[in-house]
N, CA, C and O atoms as a printed pandas DataFrame, in Angstrom:
     atom_number atom_name residue_name chain_id  residue_number  x_coord  y_coord  z_coord
0              1         N          MET        A               1  124.086  146.717  214.338
1              2        CA          MET        A               1  122.723  146.883  213.878
2              3         C          MET        A               1  122.637  146.792  212.355
3              4         O          MET        A               1  121.643  146.299  211.823
4              5         N          GLU        A               2  123.652  147.255  211.659
5              6        CA          GLU        A               2  123.632  147.208  210.198
6              7         C          GLU        A               2  123.619  145.776  209.692
7              8         O          GLU        A               2  122.967  145.491  208.688
8              9         N          ASN        A               3  124.327  144.861  210.363
9             10        CA          ASN        A               3  124.361  143.468  209.931
10            11         C          ASN        A               3  122.976  142.829  210.008
11            12         O          ASN        A               3  122.610  142.039  209.137
12            13         N          ARG        A               4  122.220  143.157  211.022
13            14        CA          ARG        A               4  120.868  142.615  211.151
14            15         C          ARG        A               4  119.992  143.034  209.970
15            16         O          ARG        A               4  119.252  142.226  209.408
16            17         N          THR        A               5  120.091  144.292  209.615
17            18        CA          THR        A               5  119.279  144.793  208.518
18            19         C          THR        A               5  119.622  144.077  207.221
19            20         O          THR        A               5  118.720  143.666  206.491
20            21         N          THR        A               6  120.870  143.923  206.929
21            22        CA          THR        A               6  121.245  143.267  205.675
22            23         C          THR        A               6  120.872  141.789  205.711
23            24         O          THR        A               6  120.458  141.242  204.689
24            25         N          GLU        A               7  121.009  141.127  206.863
25            26        CA          GLU        A               7  120.611  139.720  206.970
26            27         C          GLU        A               7  119.097  139.576  206.823
27            28         O          GLU        A               7  118.613  138.635  206.195
28            29         N          ARG        A               8  118.369  140.500  207.396
29            30        CA          ARG        A               8  116.914  140.468  207.286
30            31         C          ARG        A               8  116.491  140.670  205.826
31            32         O          ARG        A               8  115.592  139.991  205.332
32            33         N          GLN        A               9  117.142  141.600  205.153
33            34        CA          GLN        A               9  116.835  141.835  203.745
34            35         C          GLN        A               9  117.149  140.601  202.910
35            36         O          GLN        A               9  116.400  140.271  201.990
36            37         N          LYS        A              10  118.245  139.918  203.219
37            38        CA          LYS        A              10  118.612  138.709  202.492
38            39         C          LYS        A              10  117.573  137.609  202.704
39            40         O          LYS        A              10  117.279  136.845  201.784
40            41         N          ALA        A              11  117.027  137.530  203.898
41            42        CA          ALA        A              11  116.047  136.491  204.211
42            43         C          ALA        A              11  114.756  136.673  203.404
43            44         O          ALA        A              11  114.119  135.691  203.027
44            45         N          PHE        A              12  114.376  137.912  203.143
45            46        CA          PHE        A              12  113.139  138.173  202.411
46            47         C          PHE        A              12  113.344  138.290  200.905
47            48         O          PHE        A              12  112.371  138.415  200.161
48            49         N          ARG        A              13  114.561  138.253  200.455
49            50        CA          ARG        A              13  114.844  138.336  199.032
50            51         C          ARG        A              13  114.445  137.026  198.352
51            52         O          ARG        A              13  114.756  135.955  198.873
52            53         N          PRO        A              14  113.774  137.079  197.220
53            54        CA          PRO        A              14  113.390  135.835  196.546
54            55         C          PRO        A              14  114.622  135.046  196.114
55            56         O          PRO        A              14  115.637  135.618  195.718
56            57         N          LYS        A              15  114.514  133.734  196.198
57            58        CA          LYS        A              15  115.642  132.863  195.870
58            59         C          LYS        A              15  115.944  132.879  194.377
59            60         O          LYS        A              15  117.108  132.868  193.976
60            61         N          ARG        A              16  114.897  132.903  193.554
61            62        CA          ARG        A              16  115.085  132.953  192.105
62            63         C          ARG        A              16  114.168  134.027  191.540
63            64         O          ARG        A              16  113.189  134.409  192.180
64            65         N          PRO        A              17  114.474  134.506  190.370
65            66        CA          PRO        A              17  113.626  135.561  189.805
66            67         C          PRO        A              17  112.195  135.070  189.580
67            68         O          PRO        A              17  111.972  133.927  189.179
68            69         N          VAL        A              18  111.260  135.927  189.839
69            70        CA          VAL        A              18  109.847  135.600  189.680
70            71         C          VAL        A              18  109.504  135.685  188.197
71            72         O          VAL        A              18  109.765  136.699  187.549
72            73         N          LYS        A              19  108.914  134.607  187.660
73            74        CA          LYS        A              19  108.538  134.597  186.252
74            75         C          LYS        A              19  107.268  135.412  186.055
75            76         O          LYS        A              19  106.323  135.323  186.838
76            77         N          ARG        A              20  107.268  136.196  185.005
77            78        CA          ARG        A              20  106.099  137.000  184.680
78            79         C          ARG        A              20  105.123  136.133  183.894
79            80         O          ARG        A              20  105.508  135.477  182.926
80            81         N          MET        A              21  103.876  136.132  184.306
81            82        CA          MET        A              21  102.841  135.356  183.635
82            83         C          MET        A              21  102.434  136.077  182.345
83            84         O          MET        A              21  102.302  137.301  182.339
84            85         N          PRO        A              22  102.236  135.337  181.267
85            86        CA          PRO        A              22  101.794  135.990  180.033
86            87         C          PRO        A              22  100.366  136.501  180.182
87            88         O          PRO        A              22   99.526  135.859  180.813
88            89         N          ASN        A              23  100.106  137.655  179.600
89            90        CA          ASN        A              23   98.751  138.190  179.692
90            91         C          ASN        A              23   97.891  137.661  178.548
91            92         O          ASN        A              23   98.381  136.938  177.680
92            93         N          GLN        A              24   96.634  138.018  178.548
93            94        CA          GLN        A              24   95.667  137.496  177.582
94            95         C          GLN        A              24   96.080  137.813  176.148
95            96         O          GLN        A              24   95.973  136.963  175.264
96            97         N          ARG        A              25   96.539  139.004  175.925
97            98        CA          ARG        A              25   96.907  139.418  174.559
98            99         C          ARG        A              25   98.054  138.569  174.018
99           100         O          ARG        A              25   98.019  138.148  172.862
100          101         N          GLU        A              26   99.075  138.313  174.848
101          102        CA          GLU        A              26  100.206  137.487  174.418
102          103         C          GLU        A              26   99.756  136.070  174.077
103          104         O          GLU        A              26  100.220  135.491  173.096
104          105         N          LEU        A              27   98.871  135.521  174.869
105          106        CA          LEU        A              27   98.375  134.172  174.606
106          107         C          LEU        A              27   97.576  134.122  173.302
107          108         O          LEU        A              27   97.697  133.168  172.534
108          109         N          LEU        A              28   96.768  135.139  173.058
109          110        CA          LEU        A              28   95.989  135.174  171.826
110          111         C          LEU        A              28   96.874  135.426  170.607
111          112         O          LEU        A              28   96.590  134.920  169.522
112          113         N          GLU        A              29   97.932  136.195  170.776
113          114        CA          GLU        A              29   98.854  136.450  169.663
114          115         C          GLU        A              29   99.502  135.153  169.189
115          116         O          GLU        A              29   99.781  135.000  168.000
116          117         N          ARG        A              30   99.742  134.228  170.100
117          118        CA          ARG        A              30  100.315  132.931  169.723
118          119         C          ARG        A              30   99.366  132.139  168.828
119          120         O          ARG        A              30   99.806  131.377  167.967
120          121         N          LYS        A              31   98.061  132.324  169.036
121          122        CA          LYS        A              31   97.043  131.600  168.268
122          123         C          LYS        A              31   96.699  132.292  166.943
123          124         O          LYS        A              31   95.972  131.731  166.124
124          125         N          LYS        A              32   97.208  133.486  166.735
125          126        CA          LYS        A              32   96.883  134.266  165.544
126          127         C          LYS        A              32   97.297  133.504  164.283
127          128         O          LYS        A              32   98.430  133.036  164.172
128          129         N          GLY        A              33   96.369  133.387  163.340
129          130        CA          GLY        A              33   96.633  132.676  162.099
130          131         C          GLY        A              33   96.364  131.180  162.174
131          132         O          GLY        A              33   96.467  130.481  161.166
132          133         N          GLN        A              34   96.021  130.684  163.354
133          134        CA          GLN        A              34   95.755  129.262  163.538
134          135         C          GLN        A              34   94.247  129.001  163.582
135          136         O          GLN        A              34   93.445  129.902  163.831
136          137         N          LEU        A              35   93.895  127.751  163.334
137          138        CA          LEU        A              35   92.509  127.318  163.443
138          139         C          LEU        A              35   92.177  127.158  164.926
139          140         O          LEU        A              35   92.860  126.420  165.636
140          141         N          VAL        A              36   91.137  127.840  165.396
141          142        CA          VAL        A              36   90.751  127.787  166.806
142          143         C          VAL        A              36   89.272  127.440  166.927
143          144         O          VAL        A              36   88.482  127.696  166.019
144          145         N          LYS        A              37   88.920  126.858  168.055
145          146        CA          LYS        A              37   87.521  126.610  168.405
146          147         C          LYS        A              37   87.172  127.564  169.533
147          148         O          LYS        A              37   87.867  127.628  170.547
148          149         N          VAL        A              38   86.093  128.299  169.346
149          150        CA          VAL        A              38   85.641  129.269  170.338
150          151         C          VAL        A              38   84.368  128.740  170.973
151          152         O          VAL        A              38   83.394  128.454  170.276
152          153         N          ALA        A              39   84.371  128.607  172.298
153          154        CA          ALA        A              39   83.180  128.201  173.045
154          155         C          ALA        A              39   82.588  129.457  173.691
155          156         O          ALA        A              39   83.277  130.202  174.387
156          157         N          PHE        A              40   81.305  129.668  173.443
157          158        CA          PHE        A              40   80.624  130.841  173.978
158          159         C          PHE        A              40   79.960  130.524  175.313
159          160         O          PHE        A              40   79.802  129.361  175.682
160          161         N          LEU        A              41   79.579  131.566  176.022
161          162        CA          LEU        A              41   78.946  131.407  177.333
162          163         C          LEU        A              41   77.611  130.675  177.247
163          164         O          LEU        A              41   77.203  130.026  178.211
164          165         N          ASP        A              42   76.926  130.768  176.115
165          166        CA          ASP        A              42   75.636  130.089  175.969
166          167         C          ASP        A              42   75.778  128.635  175.518
167          168         O          ASP        A              42   74.769  127.959  175.313
168          169         N          GLY        A              43   77.012  128.140  175.357
169          170        CA          GLY        A              43   77.243  126.744  175.017
170          171         C          GLY        A              43   77.519  126.480  173.551
171          172         O          GLY        A              43   77.949  125.381  173.201
172          173         N          LYS        A              44   77.288  127.447  172.687
173          174        CA          LYS        A              44   77.546  127.269  171.256
174          175         C          LYS        A              44   79.045  127.312  170.983
175          176         O          LYS        A              44   79.816  127.883  171.755
176          177         N          MET        A              45   79.445  126.694  169.864
177          178        CA          MET        A              45   80.857  126.693  169.474
178          179         C          MET        A              45   80.991  127.109  168.017
179          180         O          MET        A              45   80.122  126.825  167.193
180          181         N          VAL        A              46   82.097  127.788  167.712
181          182        CA          VAL        A              46   82.417  128.204  166.350
182          183         C          VAL        A              46   83.876  127.850  166.099
183          184         O          VAL        A              46   84.727  128.048  166.967
184          185         N          THR        A              47   84.162  127.327  164.909
185          186        CA          THR        A              47   85.531  127.023  164.515
186          187         C          THR        A              47   85.923  127.958  163.385
187          188         O          THR        A              47   85.165  128.150  162.434
188          189         N          GLY        A              48   87.115  128.539  163.493
189          190        CA          GLY        A              48   87.588  129.444  162.450
190          191         C          GLY        A              48   89.041  129.809  162.666
191          192         O          GLY        A              48   89.658  129.412  163.655
192          193         N          THR        A              49   89.575  130.566  161.736
193          194        CA          THR        A              49   90.957  131.028  161.819
194          195         C          THR        A              49   90.976  132.386  162.497
195          196         O          THR        A              49   90.234  133.287  162.106
196          197         N          LEU        A              50   91.814  132.538  163.505
197          198        CA          LEU        A              50   91.933  133.797  164.240
198          199         C          LEU        A              50   92.754  134.774  163.406
199          200         O          LEU        A              50   93.945  134.558  163.180
200          201         N          LEU        A              51   92.113  135.848  162.950
201          202        CA          LEU        A              51   92.776  136.806  162.068
202          203         C          LEU        A              51   93.388  137.973  162.826
203          204         O          LEU        A              51   94.572  138.269  162.668
204          205         N          GLU        A              52   92.591  138.628  163.642
205          206        CA          GLU        A              52   93.023  139.824  164.365
206          207         C          GLU        A              52   92.524  139.786  165.801
207          208         O          GLU        A              52   91.544  139.115  166.125
208          209         N          ILE        A              53   93.231  140.531  166.656
209          210        CA          ILE        A              53   92.858  140.630  168.062
210          211         C          ILE        A              53   92.821  142.103  168.434
211          212         O          ILE        A              53   93.811  142.818  168.278
212          213         N          GLY        A              54   91.679  142.548  168.923
213          214        CA          GLY        A              54   91.538  143.919  169.386
214          215         C          GLY        A              54   91.483  143.949  170.906
215          216         O          GLY        A              54   91.687  142.935  171.573
216          217         N          LYS        A              55   91.208  145.111  171.428
217          218        CA          LYS        A              55   91.121  145.255  172.880
218          219         C          LYS        A              55   89.912  144.508  173.436
219          220         O          LYS        A              55   89.993  143.897  174.502
220          221         N          TYR        A              56   88.789  144.558  172.713
221          222        CA          TYR        A              56   87.550  143.955  173.198
222          223         C          TYR        A              56   86.982  142.875  172.284
223          224         O          TYR        A              56   85.982  142.246  172.628
224          225         N          GLU        A              57   87.597  142.648  171.131
225          226        CA          GLU        A              57   87.045  141.694  170.183
226          227         C          GLU        A              57   88.136  140.932  169.441
227          228         O          GLU        A              57   89.300  141.330  169.417
228          229         N          CYS        A              58   87.715  139.812  168.832
229          230        CA          CYS        A              58   88.583  138.993  167.989
230          231         C          CYS        A              58   87.903  138.871  166.631
231          232         O          CYS        A              58   86.675  138.888  166.538
232          233         N          LEU        A              59   88.702  138.749  165.590
233          234        CA          LEU        A              59   88.178  138.604  164.243
234          235         C          LEU        A              59   88.478  137.196  163.760
235          236         O          LEU        A              59   89.635  136.779  163.706
236          237         N          LEU        A              60   87.419  136.463  163.408
237          238        CA          LEU        A              60   87.544  135.073  162.967
238          239         C          LEU        A              60   87.109  134.930  161.514
239          240         O          LEU        A              60   86.118  135.524  161.087
240          241         N          ALA        A              61   87.866  134.133  160.761
241          242        CA          ALA        A              61   87.453  133.746  159.412
242          243         C          ALA        A              61   86.776  132.393  159.540
243          244         O          ALA        A              61   87.425  131.392  159.844
244          245         N          VAL        A              62   85.468  132.365  159.307
245          246        CA          VAL        A              62   84.668  131.150  159.441
246          247         C          VAL        A              62   84.308  130.667  158.039
247          248         O          VAL        A              62   83.962  131.469  157.172
248          249         N          LYS        A              63   84.389  129.354  157.818
249          250        CA          LYS        A              63   84.127  128.784  156.488
250          251         C          LYS        A              63   82.710  129.069  155.996
251          252         O          LYS        A              63   82.511  129.309  154.805
252          253         N          GLU        A              64   81.731  129.046  156.884
253          254        CA          GLU        A              64   80.331  129.216  156.495
254          255         C          GLU        A              64   79.999  130.653  156.083
255          256         O          GLU        A              64   78.986  130.885  155.424
256          257         N          LYS        A              65   80.827  131.602  156.457
257          258        CA          LYS        A              65   80.557  133.018  156.191
258          259         C          LYS        A              65   81.540  133.555  155.151
259          260         O          LYS        A              65   82.696  133.134  155.096
260          261         N          GLU        A              66   81.060  134.495  154.324
261          262        CA          GLU        A              66   81.927  135.115  153.326
262          263         C          GLU        A              66   82.911  136.081  153.977
263          264         O          GLU        A              66   84.095  136.100  153.641
264          265         N          GLN        A              67   82.406  136.878  154.909
265          266        CA          GLN        A              67   83.232  137.884  155.564
266          267         C          GLN        A              67   83.638  137.398  156.949
267          268         O          GLN        A              67   82.963  136.550  157.533
268          269         N          PRO        A              68   84.745  137.932  157.481
269          270        CA          PRO        A              68   85.153  137.561  158.842
270          271         C          PRO        A              68   84.087  137.937  159.874
271          272         O          PRO        A              68   83.303  138.864  159.667
272          273         N          VAL        A              69   84.077  137.211  160.970
273          274        CA          VAL        A              69   83.093  137.401  162.031
274          275         C          VAL        A              69   83.770  138.074  163.223
275          276         O          VAL        A              69   84.865  137.683  163.628
276          277         N          ILE        A              70   83.110  139.084  163.777
277          278        CA          ILE        A              70   83.615  139.745  164.981
278          279         C          ILE        A              70   83.044  139.018  166.189
279          280         O          ILE        A              70   81.831  138.843  166.306
280          281         N          VAL        A              71   83.930  138.597  167.087
281          282        CA          VAL        A              71   83.518  137.916  168.316
282          283         C          VAL        A              71   83.992  138.768  169.487
283          284         O          VAL        A              71   85.187  139.026  169.627
284          285         N          TYR        A              72   83.068  139.200  170.316
285          286        CA          TYR        A              72   83.434  140.003  171.479
286          287         C          TYR        A              72   84.006  139.104  172.570
287          288         O          TYR        A              72   83.473  138.031  172.855
288          289         N          LYS        A              73   85.095  139.559  173.170
289          290        CA          LYS        A              73   85.805  138.748  174.167
290          291         C          LYS        A              73   84.930  138.416  175.373
291          292         O          LYS        A              73   85.061  137.335  175.949
292          293         N          HIS        A              74   84.042  139.327  175.762
293          294        CA          HIS        A              74   83.218  139.068  176.949
294          295         C          HIS        A              74   82.206  137.950  176.715
295          296         O          HIS        A              74   81.609  137.453  177.670
296          297         N          ALA        A              75   82.003  137.542  175.446
297          298        CA          ALA        A              75   81.073  136.454  175.134
298          299         C          ALA        A              75   81.772  135.097  175.068
299          300         O          ALA        A              75   81.118  134.062  174.938
300          301         N          ILE        A              76   83.118  135.106  175.159
301          302        CA          ILE        A              76   83.891  133.867  175.024
302          303         C          ILE        A              76   84.067  133.199  176.385
303          304         O          ILE        A              76   84.494  133.831  177.351
304          305         N          LYS        A              77   83.734  131.921  176.443
305          306        CA          LYS        A              77   83.974  131.132  177.648
306          307         C          LYS        A              77   85.423  130.650  177.641
307          308         O          LYS        A              77   86.153  130.841  178.614
308          309         N          TYR        A              78   85.832  130.029  176.542
309          310        CA          TYR        A              78   87.229  129.632  176.340
310          311         C          TYR        A              78   87.473  129.399  174.865
311          312         O          TYR        A              78   86.529  129.253  174.088
312          313         N          LEU        A              79   88.745  129.365  174.475
313          314        CA          LEU        A              79   89.069  128.997  173.114
314          315         C          LEU        A              79   90.297  128.113  173.117
315          316         O          LEU        A              79   91.189  128.261  173.953
316          317         N          TYR        A              80   90.329  127.195  172.172
317          318        CA          TYR        A              80   91.463  126.275  172.065
318          319         C          TYR        A              80   91.695  125.916  170.630
319          320         O          TYR        A              80   92.608  125.148  170.325
């Protein structure tokens, strides 16, 4: 009976280690300091340098503005 259990466990064991998917924060950290285009849910777009990333917002340096702009993550459709 013990052999069956170990064979059964071997059958359900993954063949290779499962890769962990990067989360949102890790992906945004890669873009930090780079020029990004932000597309909003209403269709507007803004281009700027990604300065900081918070839990709910991103800080962008936009050429048209003197001070950095706070962009809330829930308003972002995508960024590239």
